[in-house]
All heavy atoms as a GROMACS GRO file, in nm:
protein
  436
    1MET      N    1  10.577  -0.219  -9.473
    1MET     CA    2  10.601  -0.338  -9.394
    1MET      C    3  10.579  -0.460  -9.484
    1MET      O    4  10.479  -0.466  -9.555
    1MET     CB    5  10.503  -0.333  -9.275
    1MET     CG    6  10.516  -0.441  -9.178
    1MET     SD    7  10.414  -0.436  -9.026
    1MET     CE    8  10.337  -0.282  -9.011
    2PRO      N    9  10.669  -0.559  -9.478
    2PRO     CA   10  10.647  -0.680  -9.558
    2PRO      C   11  10.520  -0.752  -9.514
    2PRO      O   12  10.473  -0.736  -9.401
    2PRO     CB   13  10.771  -0.765  -9.528
    2PRO     CG   14  10.873  -0.671  -9.476
    2PRO     CD   15  10.799  -0.559  -9.412
    3ALA      N   16  10.468  -0.832  -9.604
    3ALA     CA   17  10.339  -0.899  -9.578
    3ALA      C   18  10.346  -0.991  -9.457
    3ALA      O   19  10.253  -0.994  -9.376
    3ALA     CB   20  10.296  -0.976  -9.701
    4TRP      N   21  10.456  -1.064  -9.440
    4TRP     CA   22  10.464  -1.159  -9.328
    4TRP      C   23  10.473  -1.086  -9.194
    4TRP      O   24  10.421  -1.132  -9.094
    4TRP     CB   25  10.580  -1.255  -9.346
    4TRP     CG   26  10.716  -1.193  -9.336
    4TRP    CD1   27  10.788  -1.136  -9.437
    4TRP    CD2   28  10.795  -1.180  -9.218
    4TRP    NE1   29  10.907  -1.089  -9.389
    4TRP    CE2   30  10.914  -1.115  -9.254
    4TRP    CE3   31  10.777  -1.218  -9.085
    4TRP    CZ2   32  11.014  -1.086  -9.162
    4TRP    CZ3   33  10.878  -1.189  -8.993
    4TRP    CH2   34  10.994  -1.124  -9.033
    5VAL      N   35  10.537  -0.968  -9.192
    5VAL     CA   36  10.542  -0.889  -9.068
    5VAL      C   37  10.406  -0.831  -9.037
    5VAL      O   38  10.366  -0.820  -8.921
    5VAL     CB   39  10.650  -0.780  -9.079
    5VAL    CG1   40  10.652  -0.692  -8.955
    5VAL    CG2   41  10.787  -0.840  -9.103
    6ARG      N   42  10.332  -0.793  -9.140
    6ARG     CA   43  10.197  -0.739  -9.121
    6ARG      C   44  10.105  -0.845  -9.060
    6ARG      O   45  10.025  -0.816  -8.971
    6ARG     CB   46  10.141  -0.690  -9.254
    6ARG     CG   47  10.015  -0.609  -9.240
    6ARG     CD   48   9.968  -0.550  -9.371
    6ARG     NE   49  10.072  -0.471  -9.434
    6ARG     CZ   50  10.112  -0.488  -9.560
    6ARG    NH1   51  10.054  -0.577  -9.636
    6ARG    NH2   52  10.207  -0.413  -9.611
    7VAL      N   53  10.119  -0.971  -9.104
    7VAL     CA   54  10.040  -1.081  -9.048
    7VAL      C   55  10.074  -1.102  -8.901
    7VAL      O   56   9.986  -1.118  -8.817
    7VAL     CB   57  10.061  -1.210  -9.130
    7VAL    CG1   58   9.999  -1.329  -9.060
    7VAL    CG2   59  10.003  -1.194  -9.268
    8VAL      N   60  10.202  -1.101  -8.869
    8VAL     CA   61  10.244  -1.116  -8.729
    8VAL      C   62  10.191  -1.001  -8.645
    8VAL      O   63  10.146  -1.020  -8.531
    8VAL     CB   64  10.398  -1.125  -8.719
    8VAL    CG1   65  10.446  -1.118  -8.575
    8VAL    CG2   66  10.448  -1.253  -8.785
    9SER      N   67  10.191  -0.882  -8.699
    9SER     CA   68  10.141  -0.765  -8.627
    9SER      C   69   9.991  -0.777  -8.599
    9SER      O   70   9.944  -0.738  -8.492
    9SER     CB   71  10.169  -0.639  -8.707
    9SER     OG   72  10.112  -0.527  -8.647
   10TYR      N   73   9.914  -0.829  -8.695
   10TYR     CA   74   9.770  -0.846  -8.675
   10TYR      C   75   9.740  -0.953  -8.571
   10TYR      O   76   9.638  -0.947  -8.503
   10TYR     CB   77   9.700  -0.881  -8.805
   10TYR     CG   78   9.685  -0.765  -8.900
   10TYR    CD1   79   9.714  -0.778  -9.034
   10TYR    CD2   80   9.639  -0.642  -8.855
   10TYR    CE1   81   9.701  -0.672  -9.122
   10TYR    CE2   82   9.625  -0.535  -8.941
   10TYR     CZ   83   9.656  -0.551  -9.074
   10TYR     OH   84   9.642  -0.446  -9.160
   11LEU      N   85   9.827  -1.053  -8.558
   11LEU     CA   86   9.804  -1.162  -8.463
   11LEU      C   87   9.856  -1.132  -8.323
   11LEU      O   88   9.823  -1.203  -8.229
   11LEU     CB   89   9.869  -1.290  -8.515
   11LEU     CG   90   9.812  -1.344  -8.645
   11LEU    CD1   91   9.892  -1.465  -8.690
   11LEU    CD2   92   9.666  -1.378  -8.631
   12ASN      N   93   9.936  -1.029  -8.309
   12ASN     CA   94   9.996  -0.996  -8.181
   12ASN      C   95   9.902  -0.907  -8.098
   12ASN      O   96   9.874  -0.794  -8.137
   12ASN     CB   97  10.129  -0.924  -8.205
   12ASN     CG   98  10.207  -0.901  -8.079
   12ASN    OD1   99  10.166  -0.941  -7.971
   12ASN    ND2  100  10.320  -0.835  -8.093
   13PRO      N  101   9.857  -0.955  -7.981
   13PRO     CA  102   9.767  -0.872  -7.899
   13PRO      C  103   9.832  -0.745  -7.847
   13PRO      O  104   9.765  -0.646  -7.820
   13PRO     CB  105   9.727  -0.962  -7.783
   13PRO     CG  106   9.768  -1.099  -7.821
   13PRO     CD  107   9.873  -1.087  -7.926
   14LEU      N  108   9.964  -0.744  -7.834
   14LEU     CA  109  10.030  -0.623  -7.785
   14LEU      C  110  10.018  -0.507  -7.883
   14LEU      O  111  10.020  -0.391  -7.841
   14LEU     CB  112  10.177  -0.653  -7.755
   14LEU     CG  113  10.202  -0.744  -7.636
   14LEU    CD1  114  10.350  -0.769  -7.619
   14LEU    CD2  115  10.142  -0.686  -7.511
   15SER      N  116  10.004  -0.536  -8.011
   15SER     CA  117   9.981  -0.429  -8.109
   15SER      C  118   9.849  -0.358  -8.081
   15SER      O  119   9.840  -0.235  -8.092
   15SER     CB  120   9.978  -0.485  -8.250
   15SER     OG  121  10.100  -0.546  -8.283
   16TYR      N  122   9.748  -0.434  -8.042
   16TYR     CA  123   9.618  -0.375  -8.009
   16TYR      C  124   9.625  -0.298  -7.878
   16TYR      O  125   9.559  -0.196  -7.863
   16TYR     CB  126   9.512  -0.484  -8.003
   16TYR     CG  127   9.489  -0.548  -8.138
   16TYR    CD1  128   9.554  -0.664  -8.173
   16TYR    CD2  129   9.402  -0.489  -8.229
   16TYR    CE1  130   9.535  -0.722  -8.298
   16TYR    CE2  131   9.381  -0.546  -8.354
   16TYR     CZ  132   9.448  -0.662  -8.388
   16TYR     OH  133   9.429  -0.719  -8.511
   17LEU      N  134   9.704  -0.345  -7.784
   17LEU     CA  135   9.723  -0.273  -7.658
   17LEU      C  136   9.789  -0.139  -7.683
   17LEU      O  137   9.746  -0.036  -7.630
   17LEU     CB  138   9.806  -0.357  -7.561
   17LEU     CG  139   9.843  -0.290  -7.429
   17LEU    CD1  140   9.719  -0.267  -7.346
   17LEU    CD2  141   9.944  -0.374  -7.355
   18VAL      N  142   9.894  -0.138  -7.763
   18VAL     CA  143   9.964  -0.013  -7.794
   18VAL      C  144   9.871   0.082  -7.869
   18VAL      O  145   9.870   0.203  -7.842
   18VAL     CB  146  10.092  -0.043  -7.876
   18VAL    CG1  147  10.152   0.083  -7.932
   18VAL    CG2  148  10.192  -0.117  -7.789
   19ASP      N  149   9.792   0.031  -7.960
   19ASP     CA  150   9.698   0.116  -8.034
   19ASP      C  151   9.594   0.177  -7.941
   19ASP      O  152   9.564   0.296  -7.951
   19ASP     CB  153   9.630   0.033  -8.143
   19ASP     CG  154   9.541   0.117  -8.232
   19ASP    OD1  155   9.584   0.229  -8.270
   19ASP    OD2  156   9.430   0.073  -8.264
   20ALA      N  157   9.542   0.098  -7.848
   20ALA     CA  158   9.443   0.150  -7.753
   20ALA      C  159   9.506   0.255  -7.661
   20ALA      O  160   9.445   0.361  -7.636
   20ALA     CB  161   9.383   0.037  -7.671
   21LEU      N  162   9.625   0.227  -7.610
   21LEU     CA  163   9.690   0.324  -7.521
   21LEU      C  164   9.724   0.453  -7.595
   21LEU      O  165   9.709   0.562  -7.540
   21LEU     CB  166   9.817   0.263  -7.461
   21LEU     CG  167   9.795   0.161  -7.352
   21LEU    CD1  168   9.928   0.099  -7.310
   21LEU    CD2  169   9.726   0.224  -7.233
   22ARG      N  170   9.770   0.440  -7.718
   22ARG     CA  171   9.801   0.560  -7.797
   22ARG      C  172   9.675   0.643  -7.819
   22ARG      O  173   9.677   0.765  -7.808
   22ARG     CB  174   9.861   0.519  -7.930
   22ARG     CG  175   9.911   0.635  -8.012
   22ARG     CD  176   9.970   0.592  -8.145
   22ARG     NE  177  10.086   0.506  -8.124
   22ARG     CZ  178  10.102   0.386  -8.180
   22ARG    NH1  179  10.009   0.337  -8.259
   22ARG    NH2  180  10.209   0.315  -8.157
   23GLY      N  181   9.565   0.576  -7.846
   23GLY     CA  182   9.441   0.649  -7.868
   23GLY      C  183   9.390   0.717  -7.742
   23GLY      O  184   9.337   0.828  -7.748
   24LEU      N  185   9.406   0.650  -7.628
   24LEU     CA  186   9.355   0.707  -7.503
   24LEU      C  187   9.446   0.816  -7.447
   24LEU      O  188   9.398   0.916  -7.394
   24LEU     CB  189   9.338   0.596  -7.399
   24LEU     CG  190   9.225   0.497  -7.426
   24LEU    CD1  191   9.232   0.382  -7.326
   24LEU    CD2  192   9.091   0.566  -7.420
   25LEU      N  193   9.576   0.798  -7.457
   25LEU     CA  194   9.669   0.892  -7.394
   25LEU      C  195   9.701   1.012  -7.481
   25LEU      O  196   9.710   1.124  -7.431
   25LEU     CB  197   9.798   0.820  -7.356
   25LEU     CG  198   9.784   0.712  -7.249
   25LEU    CD1  199   9.917   0.641  -7.228
   25LEU    CD2  200   9.737   0.773  -7.118
   26ILE      N  201   9.720   0.989  -7.609
   26ILE     CA  202   9.761   1.098  -7.697
   26ILE      C  203   9.642   1.159  -7.769
   26ILE      O  204   9.644   1.275  -7.807
   26ILE     CB  205   9.866   1.048  -7.798
   26ILE    CG1  206   9.989   0.996  -7.724
   26ILE    CG2  207   9.909   1.158  -7.893
   26ILE    CD1  208  10.092   0.934  -7.812
   27GLY      N  209   9.538   1.080  -7.787
   27GLY     CA  210   9.419   1.131  -7.853
   27GLY      C  211   9.418   1.108  -8.003
   27GLY      O  212   9.340   1.171  -8.074
   28THR      N  213   9.504   1.019  -8.052
   28THR     CA  214   9.502   0.988  -8.194
   28THR      C  215   9.386   0.895  -8.225
   28THR      O  216   9.324   0.839  -8.136
   28THR     CB  217   9.634   0.922  -8.239
   28THR    OG1  218   9.652   0.801  -8.166
   28THR    CG2  219   9.751   1.014  -8.215
   29HIS      N  220   9.360   0.877  -8.354
   29HIS     CA  221   9.250   0.790  -8.396
   29HIS      C  222   9.283   0.646  -8.363
   29HIS      O  223   9.390   0.595  -8.396
   29HIS     CB  224   9.224   0.805  -8.545
   29HIS     CG  225   9.118   0.716  -8.596
   29HIS    ND1  226   8.985   0.735  -8.563
   29HIS    CD2  227   9.121   0.608  -8.674
   29HIS    CE1  228   8.913   0.642  -8.621
   29HIS    NE2  229   8.994   0.562  -8.689
   30ALA      N  230   9.194   0.578  -8.293
   30ALA     CA  231   9.214   0.438  -8.257
   30ALA      C  232   9.080   0.365  -8.270
   30ALA      O  233   8.974   0.426  -8.266
   30ALA     CB  234   9.266   0.426  -8.114
   31HIS      N  235   9.089   0.235  -8.286
   31HIS     CA  236   8.971   0.150  -8.294
   31HIS      C  237   8.950   0.085  -8.158
   31HIS      O  238   8.977  -0.034  -8.140
   31HIS     CB  239   8.989   0.044  -8.402
   31HIS     CG  240   9.026   0.101  -8.535
   31HIS    ND1  241   8.936   0.169  -8.613
   31HIS    CD2  242   9.143   0.103  -8.604
   31HIS    CE1  243   8.995   0.208  -8.724
   31HIS    NE2  244   9.121   0.170  -8.720
   32LEU      N  245   8.905   0.162  -8.062
   32LEU     CA  246   8.897   0.115  -7.923
   32LEU      C  247   8.808  -0.007  -7.904
   32LEU      O  248   8.848  -0.099  -7.832
   32LEU     CB  249   8.853   0.229  -7.832
   32LEU     CG  250   8.956   0.342  -7.814
   32LEU    CD1  251   8.899   0.451  -7.727
   32LEU    CD2  252   9.085   0.289  -7.757
   33PRO      N  253   8.690  -0.016  -7.963
   33PRO     CA  254   8.610  -0.138  -7.943
   33PRO      C  255   8.681  -0.263  -7.994
   33PRO      O  256   8.681  -0.367  -7.928
   33PRO     CB  257   8.482  -0.111  -8.020
   33PRO     CG  258   8.471   0.036  -8.027
   33PRO     CD  259   8.612   0.086  -8.035
   34LEU      N  260   8.744  -0.254  -8.109
   34LEU     CA  261   8.819  -0.368  -8.163
   34LEU      C  262   8.938  -0.401  -8.075
   34LEU      O  263   8.964  -0.518  -8.045
   34LEU     CB  264   8.866  -0.338  -8.306
   34LEU     CG  265   8.959  -0.442  -8.367
   34LEU    CD1  266   8.886  -0.574  -8.387
   34LEU    CD2  267   9.018  -0.391  -8.496
   35ASP      N  268   9.010  -0.298  -8.029
   35ASP     CA  269   9.127  -0.320  -7.944
   35ASP      C  270   9.088  -0.390  -7.815
   35ASP      O  271   9.152  -0.487  -7.774
   35ASP     CB  272   9.196  -0.187  -7.913
   35ASP     CG  273   9.254  -0.121  -8.037
   35ASP    OD1  274   9.282  -0.194  -8.134
   35ASP    OD2  275   9.269   0.002  -8.036
   36PHE      N  276   8.983  -0.342  -7.750
   36PHE     CA  277   8.941  -0.403  -7.625
   36PHE      C  278   8.886  -0.544  -7.646
   36PHE      O  279   8.908  -0.633  -7.564
   36PHE     CB  280   8.838  -0.316  -7.553
   36PHE     CG  281   8.898  -0.192  -7.492
   36PHE    CD1  282   8.843  -0.069  -7.517
   36PHE    CD2  283   9.009  -0.198  -7.410
   36PHE    CE1  284   8.897   0.047  -7.462
   36PHE    CE2  285   9.065  -0.085  -7.355
   36PHE     CZ  286   9.009   0.038  -7.381
   37ALA      N  287   8.817  -0.566  -7.757
   37ALA     CA  288   8.764  -0.700  -7.787
   37ALA      C  289   8.878  -0.799  -7.807
   37ALA      O  290   8.873  -0.912  -7.756
   37ALA     CB  291   8.675  -0.694  -7.909
   38VAL      N  292   8.981  -0.759  -7.879
   38VAL     CA  293   9.096  -0.848  -7.901
   38VAL      C  294   9.168  -0.875  -7.769
   38VAL      O  295   9.207  -0.988  -7.740
   38VAL     CB  296   9.191  -0.789  -8.006
   38VAL    CG1  297   9.322  -0.865  -8.011
   38VAL    CG2  298   9.125  -0.789  -8.142
   39LEU      N  299   9.185  -0.772  -7.687
   39LEU     CA  300   9.254  -0.790  -7.559
   39LEU      C  301   9.175  -0.880  -7.464
   39LEU      O  302   9.232  -0.969  -7.400
   39LEU     CB  303   9.281  -0.654  -7.495
   39LEU     CG  304   9.386  -0.569  -7.566
   39LEU    CD1  305   9.392  -0.431  -7.506
   39LEU    CD2  306   9.520  -0.636  -7.563
   40VAL      N  307   9.045  -0.861  -7.456
   40VAL     CA  308   8.962  -0.947  -7.371
   40VAL      C  309   8.960  -1.089  -7.425
   40VAL      O  310   8.971  -1.186  -7.349
   40VAL     CB  311   8.820  -0.888  -7.358
   40VAL    CG1  312   8.725  -0.988  -7.295
   40VAL    CG2  313   8.823  -0.760  -7.278
   41GLY      N  314   8.948  -1.104  -7.556
   41GLY     CA  315   8.948  -1.236  -7.616
   41GLY      C  316   9.079  -1.311  -7.593
   41GLY      O  317   9.079  -1.431  -7.564
   42SER      N  318   9.190  -1.242  -7.606
   42SER     CA  319   9.319  -1.308  -7.583
   42SER      C  320   9.337  -1.342  -7.435
   42SER      O  321   9.395  -1.446  -7.402
   42SER     CB  322   9.434  -1.223  -7.634
   42SER     OG  323   9.441  -1.101  -7.563
   43ALA      N  324   9.288  -1.257  -7.345
   43ALA     CA  325   9.296  -1.288  -7.203
   43ALA      C  326   9.210  -1.409  -7.168
   43ALA      O  327   9.253  -1.499  -7.094
   43ALA     CB  328   9.253  -1.167  -7.119
   44VAL      N  329   9.090  -1.416  -7.222
   44VAL     CA  330   9.002  -1.530  -7.198
   44VAL      C  331   9.064  -1.657  -7.255
   44VAL      O  332   9.063  -1.763  -7.191
   44VAL     CB  333   8.861  -1.504  -7.257
   44VAL    CG1  334   8.778  -1.630  -7.260
   44VAL    CG2  335   8.790  -1.396  -7.177
   45GLY      N  336   9.121  -1.648  -7.375
   45GLY     CA  337   9.187  -1.764  -7.434
   45GLY      C  338   9.305  -1.812  -7.352
   45GLY      O  339   9.325  -1.934  -7.336
   46ALA      N  340   9.385  -1.720  -7.301
   46ALA     CA  341   9.500  -1.758  -7.218
   46ALA      C  342   9.455  -1.821  -7.087
   46ALA      O  343   9.515  -1.918  -7.040
   46ALA     CB  344   9.587  -1.635  -7.191
   47ILE      N  345   9.349  -1.768  -7.026
   47ILE     CA  346   9.298  -1.825  -6.902
   47ILE      C  347   9.242  -1.964  -6.926
   47ILE      O  348   9.263  -2.056  -6.847
   47ILE     CB  349   9.193  -1.731  -6.840
   47ILE    CG1  350   9.260  -1.604  -6.788
   47ILE    CG2  351   9.116  -1.800  -6.728
   47ILE    CD1  352   9.165  -1.495  -6.748
   48MET      N  353   9.170  -1.982  -7.039
   48MET     CA  354   9.117  -2.115  -7.070
   48MET      C  355   9.229  -2.216  -7.095
   48MET      O  356   9.221  -2.331  -7.051
   48MET     CB  357   9.024  -2.106  -7.191
   48MET     CG  358   8.893  -2.038  -7.162
   48MET     SD  359   8.789  -2.013  -7.307
   48MET     CE  360   8.772  -2.179  -7.367
   49ALA      N  361   9.334  -2.174  -7.165
   49ALA     CA  362   9.447  -2.264  -7.191
   49ALA      C  363   9.518  -2.300  -7.061
   49ALA      O  364   9.556  -2.415  -7.039
   49ALA     CB  365   9.544  -2.199  -7.289
   50ALA      N  366   9.536  -2.202  -6.974
   50ALA     CA  367   9.603  -2.228  -6.847
   50ALA      C  368   9.520  -2.320  -6.758
   50ALA      O  369   9.574  -2.410  -6.694
   50ALA     CB  370   9.630  -2.096  -6.774
   51SER      N  371   9.389  -2.301  -6.756
   51SER     CA  372   9.306  -2.388  -6.672
   51SER      C  373   9.296  -2.528  -6.730
   51SER      O  374   9.284  -2.626  -6.655
   51SER     CB  375   9.167  -2.327  -6.653
   51SER     OG  376   9.100  -2.316  -6.776
   52ALA      N  377   9.303  -2.542  -6.862
   52ALA     CA  378   9.302  -2.674  -6.923
   52ALA      C  379   9.431  -2.749  -6.894
   52ALA      O  380   9.431  -2.871  -6.879
   52ALA     CB  381   9.280  -2.662  -7.073
   53LEU      N  382   9.542  -2.677  -6.886
   53LEU     CA  383   9.672  -2.741  -6.861
   53LEU      C  384   9.702  -2.758  -6.712
   53LEU      O  385   9.801  -2.822  -6.678
   53LEU     CB  386   9.782  -2.659  -6.927
   53LEU     CG  387   9.776  -2.654  -7.080
   53LEU    CD1  388   9.881  -2.557  -7.133
   53LEU    CD2  389   9.797  -2.794  -7.137
   54LEU      N  390   9.620  -2.702  -6.627
   54LEU     CA  391   9.645  -2.710  -6.483
   54LEU      C  392   9.640  -2.853  -6.432
   54LEU      O  393   9.716  -2.890  -6.343
   54LEU     CB  394   9.545  -2.622  -6.407
   54LEU     CG  395   9.566  -2.611  -6.257
   54LEU    CD1  396   9.700  -2.547  -6.227
   54LEU    CD2  397   9.454  -2.532  -6.194
   55GLY      N  398   9.554  -2.935  -6.489
   55GLY     CA  399   9.545  -3.076  -6.446
   55GLY      C  400   9.675  -3.151  -6.471
   55GLY      O  401   9.716  -3.234  -6.390
   56ARG      N  402   9.741  -3.123  -6.580
   56ARG     CA  403   9.868  -3.188  -6.608
   56ARG      C  404   9.975  -3.145  -6.510
   56ARG      O  405  10.061  -3.223  -6.472
   56ARG     CB  406   9.916  -3.154  -6.748
   56ARG     CG  407   9.834  -3.217  -6.856
   56ARG     CD  408   9.894  -3.185  -6.990
   56ARG     NE  409   9.809  -3.233  -7.097
   56ARG     CZ  410   9.837  -3.218  -7.224
   56ARG    NH1  411   9.947  -3.155  -7.260
   56ARG    NH2  412   9.756  -3.266  -7.314
   57LEU      N  413   9.972  -3.022  -6.470
   57LEU     CA  414  10.070  -2.969  -6.377
   57LEU      C  415  10.052  -3.026  -6.237
   57LEU      O  416  10.147  -3.054  -6.166
   57LEU     CB  417  10.064  -2.815  -6.372
   57LEU     CG  418  10.162  -2.744  -6.281
   57LEU    CD1  419  10.304  -2.766  -6.333
   57LEU    CD2  420  10.132  -2.597  -6.277
   58ALA      N  421   9.926  -3.049  -6.199
   58ALA     CA  422   9.895  -3.098  -6.064
   58ALA      C  423   9.928  -3.245  -6.047
   58ALA      O  424   9.948  -3.292  -5.935
   58ALA     CB  425   9.748  -3.076  -6.033
   59ARG      N  426   9.937  -3.321  -6.156
   59ARG     CA  427   9.969  -3.465  -6.147
   59ARG      C  428  10.106  -3.486  -6.105
   59ARG      O  429  10.199  -3.478  -6.077
   59ARG     CB  430   9.948  -3.534  -6.280
   59ARG     CG  431   9.804  -3.561  -6.305
   59ARG     CD  432   9.789  -3.652  -6.420
   59ARG     NE  433   9.731  -3.573  -6.529
   59ARG     CZ  434   9.723  -3.614  -6.653
   59ARG    NH1  435   9.775  -3.729  -6.689
   59ARG    NH2  436   9.666  -3.543  -6.744
   0.00000   0.00000   0.00000
């Protein structure tokens, strides 16, 4: 994989979701604590961004 695609893959939360699901469903080696931490962190970040922008939407 080219270096720029590898960077995009590391920043994409869906890559961690697929890795966690693959590990849980198929039984392959996965980094479940890291995967869940990234998924929870991205969900918290998205909720914080949405709540910060809610005031602009309500005006």
